[in-house]
C-alpha positions, 0 to 999 in steps of 0.5 A: 727501534730495538730494545733487547736489554732490560731496564735498570731495576734499581729503584730511584732515590726519593727524598722522603725515603733516603737511606744513608749509604757508604761513603767512597763506595767500591766499584760496582758491576752493572746490573744485568749486563752481559760480559759481551756488552759495553755501556756508553755515555756521551757528554757534549760540552758547551760549544756555541758555533762549535756545535758544528764540530760536535754535529760532525762527530755525532754524524760519524759515530751514528754511521759507524754504529749503524754499519756495524749493526748491519754487518752483525745482522748479515748471515755468516758475518765473522767479525766483531759481535759484541755490543755497545749500548748507548745509555745516556747523553748529557750536554750543555749549550751547543752540545746539548742541542746536538743531543736533542737532535740525535734523540729526535732522529735516531728512529729513522735513516738519514744521509751521512755527509762526507767531503765533497757532499756538502752542497745544499740541503741534505736532510741530515739533521745535524748538517742542516741545523748547524751548517745550512740553517744558521748564519750570522745574517739570521742572528743579526736580522730584525724579526724580533724587533718587528711590530708596534711595541717590540721588546728588546730581549737580546743583542742578537735575533733569536727568532730563527733558532725557534724555527731551526729547533722545530725543523731539526726535531721533526723527521721528514714525512718520508723518512725510512724507519730503522731499528738501532739495537745499540740504544738503551731502553730508556735512552736518557737525555740531560740538558744543563741550564742556568736557572736564574730564579734559583732553587730554594733550599733551607737548612735549620740551624740550632741557636738563639732563634728558630731561624736557619740558613736559606740558599739558592742553587742555580745549576740546573738541568732538564731530564728526558727519557726516550722510552720503548716497549719496556714501559719501566725504569723512568725517574720522577723528574724525567719527561717521557718521550716516544717516537715518532718525534712530534712537535704537536706533542707537549713532551717534544715541545718541552724538549725543543724549549730545553734545547733553546734554553741551554743554548741561550748565551747570556745577553746575546740570545734570548732567555727562555721561560721554563715550567716544571713541577716543583716536586721534581726538585724534591726528588732530584736535589740530594746533596752528598754531605758526608757525615764524618763520624759514620762516613755516610751521606745525608740528603738535603732537600729543596725547601717547601715553598707554597706553589699553589698549582705545583708548577715552578716557573723560571727563566733559563739561560746557557747551561754552560755558564754553570755546568759546561761539561756535565760529565758527572751526570752521565757517570751517575747514570752509568754507575748509579747514584753512589756507584763508581765505574771500574777504571782498570783496563781489564775490568771496565764495563762502561765509559763516558766519552766527552766531546769537547771542542775547546778543551784548552786551559782557560785564560788566567784572571788579573795578576794585579790591580795596575790596570784594573777599573770598576768595569774590568773588576766586575768582568773578572769577578763574573769570570771567576764565578763561572770558572769556580762553578765548573771546577771539579778537582776529581775530574781533573785528576782522572782525565789526565790518567792514560790508564783510566778506561772509564772516561775518554776525551774527543777534541779537535785535532788537525793531525796528519798521521803522526804530525802534531797540529799547530795553531787553530784547529777549528774555525769556531774558536774565533770571536769567543766561539761565535766565529763559526756563524760568520761563514758557511765555509767555516762550519763545513770545515768544523763539521768535516773535521768532527767526522775525521776526529771521530773516525780516528778516535774510534779506531785508535783511542776508544779501546780496551786491552785485547785480553778484555772479556768483551773480545773473547768471541773474536776470531784470531784473524779479526784481532790481528786486523783491528789491533792498535797500540795505546801505550808505546808501540805494541799493538795490544788494544782492540776498538770498542766500536770497530770500523768494519773492514771494507766498509765506507766508515773505514775509508779515511776521512780527509783533513778538510782544507783550512778556509783561508780568505773565504769570508767577505769581512765587509759583509757584516758591517751593514748587518751590524748597523741595521741591527744597532739602529733597530735596537736603538729605535726600539729603546726610544719607543719603549722609553717614550722619548718625544720626537724633538728629543730624538733629534738631539739624540741622532748625533749620539746614535750615529757616533755610537753606531760608528764606534760599535762598527769600528770595534766589531770590524777590528775585532773580527779582522784581528781574530781572523788574521790570528787564525789565518782565516 
């Protein structure tokens, strides 16, 4: 791996030595970044089975960057010669899992998957993990309930996920190494998790006692840094990763645990035990509480609990529950803790790309109490808590501005040239984002659509005005070949990551065929039945129910199983019919 740029010399913020800084700071230029370098942060939203779509996006993105790097190294190349530098990847749930796969496999070559090349194992870490290796049959297996005294940790069997994590983070022994000059040193990876134990904070308050106000923060993340030869620039709460990825190394094992934790969908997938030094929070949890009289920030640190060994253990579930689109974390890595990325088209030097399979407006909660009951009320409250924890008005305001060049969105689209797509765009939308697990055909579609959408995004959307200094070395003829419109019909923008003319990445990625009728709907019922029976029997064993009482419970077991299967079958059929699957 090549690292030709120096690490950021800006010292990390330490809670013990935290100086107040200006509120609402101006645009700040990157430190030591040449005019021909554009810095990039990837934000990969929670996805569940739509991780297959994000995987396809990542596959094409890496291929496009590789082709460009290869061409620039060839003697006599006269095409675009500026640089794009990937500095940070953030993610939640399935997006974070793709981030972990990327980081583990960026030091070696792998085959890129195109339409017509989707059969069998491919040794593409994204395709194999999200298309070949995972399936509803594995999630409804019984491996987690085997043994004499099984513990019921989740509705679905998470056993195979551990194996997939190990395989996808372990490069093949014969993998051909490659140096990717577009990777920053260090390359940062940040995975969101929901910390069920909570991070304690304490604020002393003046009053008639010496008491104060205690709080728990559950929005958490785990931070890693892939470091090369520079040996500098790490933050106190970052776990150091080095190539090659090795599952006998504690740091890579920790990454696998973090990836599984961020994808642990509550109740359905097994929660994960995480351990880390409590001092990480002393450094990291700096809240930006503005002091109105001075327009300054102040620091509020995690409370000092007595952890005898200094380790902080907690149970973690799906990071998307609290922070499903961790854009702010990526933005801060690019801009600095209290900086701001320039937004003007001629001044932009760095940007975030959010890859979001489900960018649509969420469903509204109950309008009135006409059809409310205690259960639906609790469900509505849980949904409200989740939505409120994810809400950031500032992001809403900037994301919708077509004149902001510091943040971009890549989302599913089945457009054919200028024709707007109608109805569903990815199969993973079904069953609350679990639909892709039903069929390999579904996952292949979403993967290939991710590749197509990434191609279109790079060539037409991820652009800057042609007058930008990034393109000052471009030959006039090259400019004409790559120019595209952004506002109106005038071709006056150039791609930040060009698709090299005459290369494989320029050839149009076709719209994958919609996989109508390719899933056998009856195949899932036996799997649900056996999973239900196994959970029921494990519960009886755990409760130590006598055998004669089990006889009376058998009719209840059969009735509940039949009811569950009927409900699941009807739900699956309704969703697949709605989406023409």
